[in-house]
C-alpha positions as CSV (number, residue, x, y, z in Angstrom):
1,M,18.2,14.0,15.6
2,Q,18.9,10.4,14.6
3,N,22.5,9.3,14.5
4,R,23.9,7.2,11.7
5,A,23.6,3.9,13.7
6,D,19.9,4.5,14.2
7,V,19.3,5.1,10.5
8,D,21.3,2.0,9.6
9,D,19.3,-0.1,12.1
10,S,16.0,1.1,10.8
11,Y,17.1,0.4,7.2
12,E,18.1,-3.1,8.3
13,D,14.8,-3.6,10.1
14,E,12.7,-2.7,7.1
15,R,14.6,-5.1,4.8
16,S,15.2,-7.9,7.3
17,W,12.7,-10.0,5.3
18,Q,15.3,-10.4,2.6
19,R,17.3,-12.9,4.7
20,L,14.4,-15.3,4.4
21,A,13.8,-14.9,0.7
22,N,14.0,-17.8,-1.7
23,C,16.0,-15.7,-4.1
24,L,18.9,-15.2,-1.6
25,G,21.9,-16.5,-3.4
26,V,20.2,-16.8,-6.8
27,D,21.8,-14.9,-9.7
28,P,20.1,-11.5,-9.7
29,D,20.1,-11.4,-13.5
30,L,17.3,-14.0,-13.4
31,F,15.0,-11.4,-11.9
32,F,16.0,-8.6,-14.3
33,P,15.6,-10.3,-17.7
34,E,16.2,-8.5,-21.0
35,R,13.0,-7.3,-22.8
36,G,11.2,-10.2,-24.4
37,V,12.9,-12.9,-22.2
38,S,10.7,-15.2,-20.2
39,T,10.1,-14.3,-16.5
40,R,8.8,-17.8,-15.7
41,E,12.0,-19.1,-13.9
42,A,12.1,-16.0,-11.7
43,K,8.4,-16.2,-10.9
44,E,8.9,-19.9,-10.0
45,V,11.6,-19.0,-7.4
46,C,9.1,-16.5,-5.9
47,R,6.1,-18.9,-6.0
48,G,6.6,-20.6,-2.6
49,C,8.6,-17.8,-0.9
50,V,7.5,-17.0,2.6
51,V,8.3,-13.3,2.2
52,R,6.7,-12.8,-1.2
53,S,4.2,-10.3,0.1
54,D,7.0,-8.3,1.9
55,C,9.0,-8.2,-1.3
56,L,6.0,-7.0,-3.3
57,D,5.2,-4.4,-0.7
58,Y,8.8,-3.2,-0.8
59,A,8.7,-2.9,-4.5
60,L,5.4,-1.0,-4.5
61,A,6.5,1.3,-1.7
62,N,9.8,2.1,-3.4
63,G,8.5,2.4,-7.0
64,E,10.7,-0.4,-8.3
65,K,10.4,0.0,-12.1
66,F,12.4,-3.1,-13.2
67,G,12.6,-6.7,-12.5
68,I,10.5,-9.3,-10.8
69,W,9.5,-8.4,-7.2
70,G,7.1,-10.5,-5.1
71,G,6.6,-12.7,-8.1
72,L,5.2,-9.9,-10.3
73,S,6.7,-8.0,-13.3
74,E,6.6,-4.2,-13.5
75,R,3.4,-4.4,-15.6
76,E,1.7,-6.6,-13.1
77,R,2.8,-4.3,-10.2
78,R,1.4,-1.3,-12.1
79,T,-1.9,-3.1,-12.2
80,V,-1.7,-3.7,-8.4
81,R,-0.8,0.0,-7.8
82,R,-3.7,1.2,-9.8
83,A,-6.1,-1.2,-8.1
84,R,-4.9,-0.1,-4.7
85,A,-5.1,3.6,-5.6
86,A,-8.7,3.1,-6.9
87,N,-9.6,1.2,-3.8
88,S,-8.2,3.8,-1.5
89,G,-10.1,6.5,-3.5
90,R,-13.3,4.7,-2.5
91,G,-12.4,4.8,1.2
92,G,-10.6,1.5,1.1
93,A,-13.9,-0.6,1.0
94,A,-13.8,-3.7,-1.0
95,S,-16.8,-4.6,-3.0
96,A,-18.5,-8.0,-2.4
């Protein structure tokens, strides 16, 4: 049985990428805009981020439904999810 410290450590390990994120210290409201408000500024913060793929993977793995994660909106993440599901349904082989 895992003790609380082990659980806390594993949680920290899986989210350690956040310490390197460009968005660290940026107002979170920028990444959760109201419907119809531009996401351009949030995506610009993500553009050169060294942990962008980690952020996107986290959002996809955890079913994040709102906000900009890994430089993508929820609609864009749904497209990625569908493409990955379709690709895994074909044995994971990419077509040339």
